[in-house]
C-alpha positions as CSV (number, residue, x, y, z in Angstrom):
1,M,-9.7,44.8,126.9
2,P,-7.1,47.6,126.4
3,Q,-8.5,50.9,125.3
4,N,-6.4,51.0,122.2
5,C,-7.5,47.6,120.9
6,I,-9.2,49.3,118.0
7,A,-6.7,51.7,116.4
8,P,-7.9,55.3,115.8
9,K,-7.8,56.9,112.4
10,P,-4.3,57.9,111.7
11,E,-3.1,61.4,110.8
12,Y,-1.3,62.2,107.5
13,S,1.1,64.8,106.2
14,N,-0.2,67.8,104.3
15,S,1.4,66.5,101.1
16,I,-1.5,64.0,100.6
17,P,-5.1,65.3,100.9
18,V,-7.3,62.8,102.6
19,E,-10.7,64.3,102.3
20,E,-13.1,61.7,101.1
21,P,-14.5,62.7,97.7
22,P,-18.2,63.2,97.5
23,E,-18.5,60.7,94.7
24,M,-16.4,57.7,93.6
25,T,-17.2,58.2,90.0
26,E,-14.5,60.5,88.8
27,P,-13.6,60.6,85.1
28,H,-12.2,57.4,83.9
29,N,-9.1,59.0,82.4
30,S,-7.8,60.3,85.8
31,I,-4.9,58.5,87.4
32,I,-3.4,58.6,90.8
33,L,0.3,59.1,91.0
34,S,1.6,59.5,94.5
35,Y,4.6,57.5,95.6
36,P,6.4,57.3,99.0
37,I,9.5,58.9,97.6
38,Q,10.1,62.4,96.3
39,I,8.7,62.9,92.8
40,N,9.9,65.3,90.2
41,E,6.8,67.3,89.7
42,Q,8.1,68.7,86.5
43,S,8.3,65.3,84.9
44,L,5.1,63.8,86.2
45,P,1.6,65.2,85.7
46,K,-0.2,66.5,88.7
47,L,-3.0,64.1,89.6
48,T,-5.3,63.6,92.6
49,M,-5.1,61.0,95.3
50,Y,-8.5,59.6,96.5
51,P,-7.9,57.8,99.8
52,I,-10.3,54.9,100.6
53,T,-11.7,54.0,104.0
54,L,-12.6,50.3,103.8
55,K,-15.3,48.9,106.1
56,F,-16.7,45.4,106.3
57,E,-19.5,44.3,108.6
58,E,-20.7,40.9,109.6
59,L,-19.3,39.1,106.5
60,T,-20.6,35.6,106.2
61,Y,-19.8,33.4,103.2
62,K,-21.1,29.9,102.5
63,V,-20.2,27.4,99.8
64,K,-21.9,24.2,98.7
65,L,-20.2,20.9,99.1
66,E,-21.4,18.0,97.0
67,H,-21.1,14.4,98.2
68,K,-21.8,11.2,96.3
69,G,-23.1,8.1,98.0
70,L,-20.9,5.1,98.4
71,C,-23.4,2.7,96.9
72,W,-23.9,2.2,93.2
73,G,-26.7,4.3,91.8
74,S,-26.9,6.6,94.9
75,T,-27.5,10.2,94.3
76,W,-25.5,13.3,94.9
77,S,-26.2,15.3,98.1
78,S,-25.0,18.8,98.9
79,T,-24.4,20.6,102.2
80,E,-23.4,24.1,102.9
81,K,-20.2,25.0,104.7
82,A,-19.6,28.4,106.2
83,I,-16.1,29.8,105.3
84,L,-16.5,33.3,106.9
85,K,-18.7,33.7,110.0
86,G,-19.4,37.3,110.9
87,V,-16.1,39.1,110.3
88,T,-16.1,42.8,110.9
89,G,-13.4,45.5,110.6
90,M,-12.2,48.7,109.1
91,V,-9.0,50.1,107.5
92,F,-8.1,53.7,107.0
93,P,-5.8,55.2,104.5
94,G,-2.2,54.8,105.5
95,E,-2.8,51.6,107.5
96,I,-1.8,48.0,106.9
97,L,-4.3,45.4,108.0
98,A,-2.9,41.9,108.3
99,M,-5.1,38.9,108.3
100,L,-3.7,36.0,110.3
101,G,-4.9,32.5,110.8
102,P,-4.2,28.9,110.1
103,S,-4.5,27.4,106.7
104,G,-8.2,27.1,105.8
105,S,-9.3,29.8,108.3
106,G,-10.8,32.0,105.5
107,K,-8.0,34.6,105.0
108,T,-7.9,34.5,101.2
109,T,-11.7,34.3,101.0
110,L,-12.0,37.4,103.0
111,L,-9.4,39.2,100.9
112,T,-11.1,38.1,97.7
113,A,-14.4,39.4,99.1
114,L,-12.9,42.8,99.9
115,G,-11.5,43.0,96.3
116,G,-15.0,42.5,94.9
117,R,-14.0,39.2,93.3
118,L,-16.0,36.7,95.3
119,G,-19.2,35.2,94.0
120,G,-21.6,33.0,95.8
121,K,-23.5,33.4,99.0
122,L,-21.8,36.4,100.6
123,S,-23.8,38.3,103.2
124,G,-22.9,41.3,105.2
125,K,-21.8,44.8,104.1
126,I,-18.6,46.0,102.4
127,T,-18.2,49.8,101.8
128,Y,-15.5,51.9,100.3
129,N,-15.9,55.5,101.6
130,N,-19.4,54.4,102.5
131,Q,-20.2,53.3,99.0
132,P,-20.6,49.8,97.5
133,F,-18.1,48.2,95.1
134,S,-18.3,49.7,91.6
135,G,-16.2,50.1,88.5
136,S,-14.8,53.2,89.9
137,I,-13.5,51.4,93.0
138,K,-12.3,48.5,90.8
139,R,-10.0,50.9,88.9
140,R,-8.5,52.1,92.1
141,T,-7.9,48.7,93.6
142,G,-4.7,46.7,93.2
143,F,-4.9,43.0,93.8
144,V,-1.7,40.9,94.1
145,T,-2.4,37.2,94.1
146,Q,-0.4,34.7,96.1
147,D,1.0,33.0,93.0
148,D,2.9,35.4,90.6
149,V,1.0,35.1,87.4
150,L,3.4,36.5,84.8
151,Y,4.5,35.7,81.3
152,P,7.8,33.8,81.5
153,H,9.3,35.0,78.2
154,L,8.9,38.7,78.8
155,T,11.5,40.8,80.6
156,V,10.7,42.7,83.8
157,T,10.6,46.0,81.8
158,E,8.4,44.5,79.0
159,T,6.0,43.1,81.6
160,L,5.6,46.4,83.3
161,V,5.4,48.5,80.1
162,F,2.7,46.3,78.6
163,T,0.8,46.5,81.8
164,A,1.1,50.3,81.8
165,L,0.0,50.6,78.2
166,L,-3.2,48.6,79.1
167,R,-4.0,50.0,82.5
168,L,-3.1,53.7,82.2
169,P,-5.5,56.0,80.4
170,N,-5.1,57.4,76.9
171,S,-4.7,60.9,78.4
172,L,-1.1,59.9,79.0
173,T,1.3,59.5,76.1
174,R,3.4,56.4,75.6
175,D,6.5,58.2,76.9
176,E,4.7,59.2,80.1
177,K,3.6,55.7,80.7
178,V,7.2,54.4,80.1
179,Q,8.4,57.1,82.5
180,H,6.0,55.8,85.2
181,V,7.4,52.3,84.6
182,E,10.9,53.5,85.1
183,H,9.8,55.2,88.3
184,V,8.2,52.0,89.6
185,I,11.3,49.9,88.7
186,N,13.5,52.2,90.6
187,E,11.1,52.4,93.6
188,L,10.8,48.6,93.9
189,G,14.5,47.9,93.5
190,L,14.2,46.1,90.1
191,T,16.9,48.0,88.3
192,R,19.4,45.2,88.4
193,C,17.0,42.7,86.8
194,R,15.1,45.0,84.5
195,S,16.4,43.3,81.3
196,S,16.1,39.7,82.7
197,M,13.3,37.4,81.7
198,I,10.7,36.5,84.3
199,G,11.4,32.8,83.8
200,G,9.2,29.7,84.3
201,P,9.3,26.0,85.0
202,L,11.4,25.1,82.0
203,F,14.1,27.8,82.3
204,R,15.5,30.0,85.0
205,G,14.6,33.7,85.3
206,I,14.5,36.2,88.1
207,S,14.2,35.2,91.8
208,G,11.0,34.7,93.7
209,G,11.4,37.9,95.6
210,E,11.9,39.8,92.3
211,K,8.8,38.2,90.8
212,K,6.8,39.2,93.8
213,R,8.0,42.8,93.4
214,V,7.1,42.7,89.7
215,S,3.6,41.6,90.7
216,I,3.3,44.5,93.1
217,G,4.8,46.8,90.5
218,Q,2.0,45.9,88.1
219,E,-0.6,47.1,90.6
220,M,1.5,50.1,91.6
221,L,1.4,51.4,88.0
222,I,-2.1,52.6,88.5
223,N,-1.1,53.9,92.0
224,P,-4.1,52.2,93.7
225,S,-5.9,53.8,96.6
226,L,-6.7,50.2,97.9
227,L,-4.0,47.6,97.7
228,L,-4.8,43.9,98.5
229,L,-2.1,41.3,98.8
230,D,-2.5,37.6,99.2
231,E,0.5,36.0,101.0
232,P,3.1,38.4,99.6
233,T,5.9,36.7,101.5
234,S,5.1,33.0,100.8
235,G,8.1,31.0,99.7
236,L,10.6,33.8,100.4
237,D,13.5,33.9,102.8
238,S,13.3,36.2,105.8
239,T,15.5,38.9,104.3
240,T,13.5,39.1,101.1
241,A,10.2,38.9,103.0
242,Q,11.4,41.8,105.1
243,R,12.1,43.9,102.0
244,I,8.7,43.1,100.5
245,I,6.9,44.2,103.7
246,N,9.0,47.3,104.0
247,T,8.0,48.2,100.4
248,I,4.4,47.6,101.3
249,K,4.8,49.8,104.4
250,S,6.2,52.6,102.2
251,L,3.3,52.3,99.9
252,A,0.9,52.6,102.8
253,S,2.7,55.6,104.1
254,G,1.8,57.3,100.8
255,G,-1.9,57.3,101.9
256,R,-3.0,54.0,100.5
257,T,-5.2,51.5,102.3
258,V,-3.4,48.2,102.4
259,V,-4.8,44.8,103.4
260,T,-2.7,41.6,103.3
261,T,-3.0,38.0,104.3
262,I,0.1,36.5,105.8
263,H,0.6,32.9,107.0
264,Q,3.4,33.0,109.6
265,P,5.3,36.3,109.7
266,S,8.5,36.8,111.7
267,S,8.4,39.1,114.7
268,R,10.1,41.8,112.6
269,L,7.3,41.6,110.0
270,Y,4.6,41.5,112.6
271,H,5.5,44.8,114.2
272,V,5.2,46.5,110.8
273,F,1.5,45.9,110.7
274,D,-0.9,48.5,112.1
275,K,-3.9,46.3,112.6
276,V,-4.5,42.5,112.8
277,V,-7.5,40.4,112.1
278,L,-7.1,36.9,113.6
279,L,-9.3,34.1,112.2
280,S,-10.0,30.7,113.5
281,E,-12.1,28.4,111.3
282,G,-13.8,31.4,109.8
283,Y,-14.6,33.1,113.2
284,P,-12.8,36.3,114.1
285,I,-11.1,36.0,117.5
286,Y,-9.2,39.3,117.4
287,Y,-9.4,42.6,115.6
288,G,-7.4,45.6,116.6
289,S,-3.9,47.1,116.9
290,A,-1.1,44.6,116.3
291,S,0.9,46.1,119.2
292,T,-1.8,45.3,121.8
293,A,-2.8,41.8,120.7
294,M,-0.6,40.1,123.3
295,E,-1.9,42.3,126.0
296,Y,-5.5,41.5,125.0
297,F,-5.0,37.8,125.1
298,S,-3.1,38.1,128.4
299,S,-6.1,39.8,129.9
300,L,-8.1,36.7,129.0
301,G,-5.7,34.4,130.7
302,F,-3.7,33.3,127.6
303,S,-0.2,34.3,128.2
304,T,3.3,32.9,128.0
305,S,6.3,33.3,130.2
306,M,8.6,32.8,127.2
307,T,9.7,35.5,124.7
308,V,8.0,34.4,121.6
309,N,7.1,35.8,118.2
310,P,3.6,37.4,118.6
311,A,2.5,35.9,115.3
312,D,3.4,32.4,116.5
313,F,1.5,33.0,119.7
314,L,-1.6,34.2,117.9
315,L,-1.5,31.3,115.4
316,D,-1.3,28.8,118.3
317,L,-4.4,30.4,119.9
318,A,-6.2,30.3,116.5
319,N,-5.5,26.6,116.4
320,G,-6.9,26.2,119.9
321,I,-3.5,25.7,121.6
322,A,-2.8,27.6,124.8
323,Q,0.9,28.4,124.8
324,E,1.5,27.5,128.5
325,N,-0.2,24.1,128.2
326,M,1.0,23.3,124.6
327,H,3.0,20.2,125.5
328,A,0.5,18.8,127.9
329,T,-2.3,19.3,125.4
330,E,-0.3,17.5,122.7
331,Q,-0.1,14.5,125.0
332,S,-3.7,14.6,126.1
333,E,-6.2,12.0,124.8
334,N,-8.8,14.8,124.6
335,Q,-6.6,17.0,122.5
336,E,-9.2,18.0,119.9
337,Q,-11.8,18.6,122.6
338,E,-9.5,20.9,124.5
339,R,-8.6,22.9,121.4
340,K,-12.3,23.3,120.7
341,L,-12.9,24.7,124.2
342,V,-10.1,27.2,123.7
343,R,-11.5,28.4,120.4
344,E,-15.0,28.7,121.9
345,A,-13.6,30.7,124.7
346,L,-11.8,33.1,122.4
347,I,-14.9,33.5,120.1
348,S,-17.0,34.2,123.1
349,A,-14.5,36.8,124.4
350,Y,-14.3,38.4,121.0
351,D,-18.1,38.8,121.0
352,M,-18.2,40.4,124.4
353,N,-15.0,42.6,124.3
354,I,-14.4,43.5,120.7
355,A,-17.5,43.0,118.6
356,T,-19.7,45.4,120.5
357,K,-17.2,48.2,120.6
358,L,-16.4,47.7,117.0
359,K,-20.0,47.9,116.0
360,A,-20.4,51.1,118.0
361,E,-17.4,52.7,116.4
362,L,-18.7,51.8,112.9
363,C,-22.0,53.4,113.8
364,S,-20.4,56.5,115.1
365,L,-18.3,56.8,111.9
366,E,-21.4,56.5,109.8
367,V,-23.2,59.2,111.8
368,N,-20.1,61.5,111.5
369,N,-19.9,61.0,107.8
370,H,-23.6,61.4,107.2
371,N,-23.6,65.2,107.0
372,T,-20.7,65.2,104.6
373,T,-22.1,62.6,102.3
374,K,-25.9,63.1,102.3
375,D,-25.8,65.6,99.4
376,A,-23.7,63.2,97.4
377,T,-25.9,60.3,98.4
378,A,-29.0,62.1,97.2
379,K,-27.6,62.5,93.7
380,N,-25.3,59.5,93.7
381,H,-25.5,57.3,90.6
382,I,-22.9,54.8,89.7
383,K,-21.6,55.4,86.1
384,P,-21.3,52.3,84.0
385,E,-17.8,51.0,84.0
386,Q,-15.7,52.8,81.4
387,W,-12.4,51.6,80.0
388,C,-9.2,53.6,80.4
389,T,-8.2,52.7,76.8
390,S,-10.0,52.2,73.5
391,W,-10.7,48.8,72.0
392,W,-8.3,49.3,69.2
393,H,-5.5,50.3,71.6
394,Q,-6.1,47.2,73.7
395,F,-6.0,45.0,70.6
396,K,-2.7,46.5,69.4
397,V,-1.0,46.2,72.8
398,L,-2.3,42.6,73.3
399,L,-1.2,41.6,69.9
400,Q,2.2,43.1,70.3
401,R,2.6,41.5,73.8
402,G,1.4,38.1,72.5
403,L,3.9,38.1,69.6
404,R,6.7,39.2,72.0
405,E,5.8,36.5,74.6
406,R,5.7,33.7,72.0
407,R,8.7,34.8,69.9
408,Y,10.8,32.0,71.3
409,E,8.2,29.2,70.9
410,A,6.4,30.3,67.7
411,F,9.0,29.1,65.2
412,N,11.0,26.8,67.5
413,R,13.2,24.3,65.8
414,L,11.3,21.3,67.0
415,R,8.0,22.3,65.3
416,I,9.8,23.3,62.1
417,F,11.7,20.0,62.1
418,Q,8.5,18.1,62.7
419,V,6.6,19.7,59.7
420,V,9.5,19.8,57.3
421,S,10.6,16.2,58.0
422,V,7.0,14.9,57.5
423,S,6.7,16.9,54.3
424,F,10.0,15.5,52.9
425,L,9.2,12.0,54.0
426,G,5.8,12.2,52.4
427,G,7.3,13.7,49.2
428,L,9.7,10.7,49.0
429,L,6.9,8.2,49.6
430,W,4.7,9.8,46.9
431,W,7.7,10.7,44.7
432,R,6.5,11.8,41.2
433,T,3.4,9.7,41.3
434,P,2.2,9.0,37.7
435,E,-1.2,10.2,36.6
436,S,-2.3,6.6,36.1
437,H,-1.8,5.9,39.8
438,I,-4.9,7.8,40.7
439,E,-5.3,5.8,44.0
440,D,-2.0,7.1,45.3
441,R,-2.8,10.7,44.2
442,I,-6.1,10.9,46.0
443,A,-4.4,9.3,49.0
444,L,-1.9,12.1,49.0
445,L,-4.8,14.7,48.9
446,F,-6.5,12.9,51.8
447,F,-3.2,13.1,53.7
448,F,-3.3,16.9,53.1
449,S,-6.7,17.1,54.6
450,V,-6.0,14.8,57.6
451,F,-2.6,16.2,58.6
452,W,-3.7,19.8,58.4
453,G,-7.1,19.1,59.9
454,F,-5.7,17.6,63.1
455,Y,-2.3,19.1,63.7
456,P,-3.6,22.7,64.2
457,L,-6.4,21.4,66.3
458,Y,-4.1,19.8,68.9
459,N,-2.0,22.9,69.1
460,A,-5.0,25.2,69.5
461,V,-6.5,23.1,72.3
462,F,-3.7,24.3,74.6
463,T,-4.2,28.0,73.9
464,F,-6.8,29.1,76.5
465,P,-6.2,26.5,79.2
466,Q,-2.6,27.7,79.5
467,E,-3.7,31.3,79.8
468,R,-6.6,30.7,82.1
469,R,-4.9,32.2,85.2
470,M,-3.6,35.2,83.3
471,L,-7.0,35.8,81.8
472,I,-8.7,35.7,85.1
473,K,-6.1,38.0,86.7
474,E,-6.2,40.6,84.1
475,R,-9.9,40.6,83.4
476,S,-10.5,40.9,87.2
477,S,-8.4,44.0,87.1
478,G,-10.4,45.5,84.2
479,M,-7.4,45.7,81.9
480,Y,-9.2,45.0,78.6
481,K,-12.3,43.8,77.0
482,L,-12.6,40.1,76.3
483,S,-13.2,40.7,72.6
484,S,-9.9,42.6,72.2
485,Y,-8.0,39.8,74.0
486,F,-9.7,37.0,72.0
487,L,-9.1,38.6,68.6
488,A,-5.5,39.5,69.5
489,R,-4.8,36.0,70.8
490,T,-6.2,34.2,67.8
491,I,-4.6,36.5,65.2
492,G,-1.3,36.3,67.0
493,D,-1.2,32.6,66.3
494,L,-1.8,32.9,62.6
495,P,1.9,33.5,61.5
496,L,2.9,30.1,62.8
497,E,-0.4,28.4,61.9
498,L,-0.2,29.5,58.3
499,A,3.6,29.6,57.6
500,L,4.2,25.9,58.4
501,P,1.4,24.5,56.2
502,T,2.5,26.8,53.4
503,A,6.0,25.3,53.6
504,F,4.5,21.8,53.8
505,V,2.5,22.3,50.6
506,F,5.4,23.9,48.7
507,I,7.6,20.8,49.5
508,I,5.3,17.9,49.2
509,Y,3.1,19.2,46.3
510,W,5.9,19.3,43.8
511,M,7.7,16.2,45.1
512,G,4.5,14.3,44.9
513,G,4.0,15.1,41.2
514,L,0.5,16.6,41.5
515,K,-0.8,18.8,38.6
516,P,1.9,21.3,37.9
517,H,-0.4,24.2,37.0
518,P,0.2,27.4,39.1
519,M,-3.5,28.1,39.6
520,T,-4.1,24.5,40.8
521,F,-1.2,24.8,43.2
522,A,-2.5,28.1,44.5
523,L,-6.0,26.8,45.0
524,T,-4.6,23.7,46.8
525,L,-2.7,25.9,49.1
526,L,-5.7,28.1,49.9
527,V,-7.9,25.0,50.6
528,V,-5.2,23.7,53.0
529,L,-4.9,27.0,54.8
530,Y,-8.7,27.3,55.0
531,S,-8.9,23.9,56.6
532,V,-6.1,24.9,59.1
533,L,-8.2,27.9,60.2
534,V,-11.3,25.7,60.7
535,S,-9.4,23.1,62.6
536,Q,-7.8,25.8,64.8
537,S,-11.2,27.2,65.5
538,L,-12.5,23.8,66.7
539,G,-9.4,23.4,68.9
540,L,-10.0,26.9,70.4
541,A,-13.6,25.9,71.2
542,F,-12.6,22.7,72.9
543,G,-10.0,24.5,75.0
544,A,-12.3,27.4,76.0
545,I,-15.2,25.1,76.9
546,L,-13.3,22.7,79.1
547,M,-10.4,24.9,80.2
548,E,-8.5,21.8,81.2
549,V,-5.8,20.4,78.9
550,K,-6.3,16.6,79.6
551,Q,-10.1,16.8,79.0
552,A,-9.7,18.9,75.9
553,T,-7.1,16.7,74.3
554,T,-9.2,13.6,75.1
555,L,-12.2,15.2,73.4
556,A,-10.0,16.2,70.5
557,S,-8.7,12.7,70.1
558,V,-12.2,11.2,69.9
559,T,-13.3,13.9,67.4
560,T,-10.3,13.5,65.1
561,L,-10.8,9.8,65.1
562,V,-14.4,10.1,64.0
563,F,-13.5,12.8,61.4
564,L,-10.8,10.5,60.0
565,I,-13.1,7.6,59.5
566,A,-15.9,9.6,58.1
567,G,-13.6,11.8,55.9
568,G,-14.7,10.1,52.7
569,Y,-11.6,8.1,51.9
570,Y,-11.8,4.9,54.0
571,I,-15.5,4.4,53.7
572,Q,-17.3,5.4,50.5
573,Q,-20.7,4.1,51.4
574,I,-21.6,5.0,55.0
575,P,-24.9,3.4,56.3
576,P,-27.7,5.9,56.0
577,F,-28.5,6.0,59.7
578,I,-25.0,7.4,60.5
579,E,-24.2,9.1,57.3
580,W,-24.7,12.5,58.9
581,L,-21.4,12.1,60.7
582,K,-19.4,12.9,57.6
583,Y,-21.2,16.3,57.2
584,L,-19.8,17.3,60.6
585,S,-16.2,16.6,59.5
586,Y,-14.3,19.5,58.1
587,S,-11.8,16.9,56.8
588,Y,-14.5,15.6,54.5
589,Y,-15.1,19.1,53.0
590,C,-11.4,19.8,52.7
591,Y,-10.8,16.4,50.9
592,K,-13.7,17.1,48.6
593,L,-12.4,20.6,47.7
594,L,-8.9,19.3,47.1
595,L,-10.3,16.7,44.7
596,G,-12.3,19.4,43.0
597,V,-9.3,21.6,42.6
598,Q,-7.0,18.8,41.3
599,Y,-9.5,17.2,38.8
600,S,-12.3,18.3,36.6
601,D,-15.2,16.5,34.8
602,D,-13.2,16.2,31.6
603,D,-10.0,14.7,33.1
604,K,-9.2,11.1,32.3
605,Y,-6.7,8.6,33.6
606,E,-5.3,5.3,32.3
607,C,-7.5,2.7,34.0
608,S,-5.8,-0.2,32.2
609,K,-3.1,-0.5,29.6
610,G,-4.2,1.6,26.6
611,V,-7.6,2.4,28.0
612,L,-8.7,5.8,29.3
613,C,-11.4,6.3,31.8
614,K,-13.1,9.4,33.2
615,V,-11.8,10.5,36.6
616,E,-15.3,11.3,37.8
617,D,-16.2,7.6,37.3
618,F,-13.4,6.4,39.6
619,P,-15.4,4.9,42.6
620,P,-13.7,6.8,45.5
621,I,-14.0,10.1,43.5
622,K,-17.6,9.3,42.4
623,S,-18.7,8.8,46.0
624,M,-17.4,12.4,46.7
625,G,-18.4,14.2,43.5
626,F,-17.4,17.5,42.1
627,N,-20.7,19.2,42.5
628,H,-21.7,22.0,44.9
629,L,-18.1,23.0,45.8
630,W,-19.2,26.5,46.8
631,I,-21.7,25.0,49.2
632,D,-18.8,23.1,50.8
633,V,-16.8,26.4,51.0
634,S,-19.8,28.0,52.7
635,I,-20.2,25.2,55.2
636,M,-16.6,25.5,56.2
637,A,-17.0,29.2,56.6
638,I,-20.0,28.6,59.0
639,M,-17.8,26.2,60.9
640,L,-14.9,28.7,61.0
641,V,-17.1,31.5,62.4
642,G,-19.3,29.2,64.6
643,Y,-16.5,27.5,66.4
644,R,-14.8,30.8,67.2
645,L,-18.0,32.3,68.4
646,I,-18.5,29.3,70.7
647,A,-14.9,29.7,72.0
648,Y,-15.6,33.4,72.7
649,L,-18.9,32.7,74.5
650,A,-17.2,30.0,76.5
651,L,-14.5,32.4,77.6
652,Q,-17.1,34.8,79.0
653,R,-17.9,32.1,81.6
654,V,-14.4,32.2,83.0
655,R,-14.3,34.2,86.2
C-alpha cells in the first residue's frame, strides 16, 4: 500500500486559528463567522472559529427486518441486518471526505450517524475533538439532506432570513442577521434569484442547483465547523454539480470539516476530494487519499489499461466487478459468485493494509492529544443544550414565516367560493323559514353543527403530515422548541379557520330567517366558531398521530360518519348499550348549544292551525333538552384542550 494512503493532517493559513478548544461547551450565543472570501471586518462582528477533528472507529449499525409468514395465521418474525460493518476513519479541518459506494452500501446511514441523527443499534465510537456528540457540537454542525426540504412559497431571501432569525443568537441584531444573509447570498451566487420563489410540484420556481445552494446556505448561516452533505449533486447537470462542489471546496478551505456522500461523481469532481471512503455492502474497502486510490487497487492487482474516471473504477470494484474482466464477468454463469469473491478479496486487503495502519494512527493521535486535553477532561461536563433564541422570539418568527408561506393558499379563491356558494345555496333552500316550520329550523341548526364540525377537521388533518419533513429537518438542527412551533402553526391557521365560518353564518343566518335578535346571532356565531376550534383540534390530533395523509383521512371519515349519526338529529332514542357514542361527538354538543341559543323554555310554535305548543315539548328538541348547557360548554373545552395536547405529544415522537 502506498505510504500516503492515509492523508496527513493539513496545514492552514494564519488567518484561521486551528487550536482545539479545551471544551466544546462555549456560550450558546457565540457564533462562527469565517467565510472563504475576504470579509469586511468593520461590518461583521469578530467571532471565533472552532475547528473540529472528526474521528469514527469501528462503526457497526444493525436494523431489524420484520417478516410475515405466507400462511394464514402465521406470526411475524424478525431478523437483524447489518448496514455498517466496522467503518473507521478521520477527517481534519480543511478536508473533504467523500463517501463512495453503490446504492444501499450504507453511505447515508454513515453520514447520519456522524451527524448524531441515527438511532437504533449503533456500536463503535464517534468523537469530535475527542469528545462525544453534544448540544454544543449540534449547534456547530450543518447537515444538508439529499432532498431539498424548503417552503415552496417563500423567496430565496425570505427562506434564508427566517432561518437566520431562528438559528443565529439574540446577541446579534436583526440588521446584523440580515447582513449575514446578504453575505451568504453573494457567496453562493444566489443574487440573480434572490427574489424568486423556491417553487414546488404545482408551480415552477428556481432551478435544482439553486435549491441545493439555498439548502447549503441555510447551514452556512451558522458557519458550521462540521458540514455534512448527503448527495449534494444528485439530479444536477455536470456544470451545476461542479459549481456546487467548488462551493463546498471553498467552504472547506475556510477551516471547516466537510463530509459528503456522492453517488457517481465525474473525474473533475473526484479530484476535488481530499479523502475517500469506499463502501461495499456496508464493508469499508478503501480509506485514504483520493489521489492514491487507483495506485492502491493497482497494487492489489485491480487495474485497467483504459483511461477511466477513478470514481467509476472504484464503484465497479465496490460492486465486485474487476475492470479488466468486466465483459467476461457479465457473460459468466457464475457472475454473482465472482463478484462475491472480488468483494471478499478487497475486504481482506483492507483489513491487512489499511485497517491496522489506520488504528495505529488513531491511537497515536489520542496519545498526542492526551496531554493537551487531560485538564479539560478532568473538569469536563456537558452543559444542557441551550437555545440560541428565546421561546417568544421563536414563536414570533415561526408565526410570521407561517403566515408568509401560506399567504397564497390561506384565502384562495377555491375555498372562498366553496364556503360562500354553500352558504348562499343553503340560504336559498331555507329561505325565510317560518317559525311554525320548526322541523326545518332545527335542521338548519344541525347543518351548522355538521358542516362546521367536519370541514375544519378535514383541513386540519393535512397540517402536520405535510410538514413532517420540514419539522424533522429543523428540529434535528435545533432551530426551535416544539412548543413554539406547535403554537405558531396552530394559531397561524386561525384567520382562515375563523373568517370563513363567520362569513358563512352572516350569510345563511339571515337568509334562513332564524331569530333576528342581535344577541342570539352573536351567540350562534360564537358556538359555531367554538365547534370549529374543537373540530380543528381533532384533525390536528389525527394528523399528528398517524403522520400519513391517507390513513388520517380514512380515520377522519369513519369518525365524522359516527358523529353525524350520533349527533342527536337523525336518531333521538339511541339504544342504551351504545348511547355513550353521542357523548363523544362534539357535533352533538354544538347542536345542543345552538338549540339552547335559538330557543328558550317559554318559546312556543304553531303545532297545528291556531294551536300553540311549547318548543321544549317538540320531540327532537325534547330528546336534546335545554338543561346543563354550561356543562356542554365545559366538555367541549376539555375536548379542545385534550385533542391539542394529544397532537403535541404525538409530535414529540417524530424524529
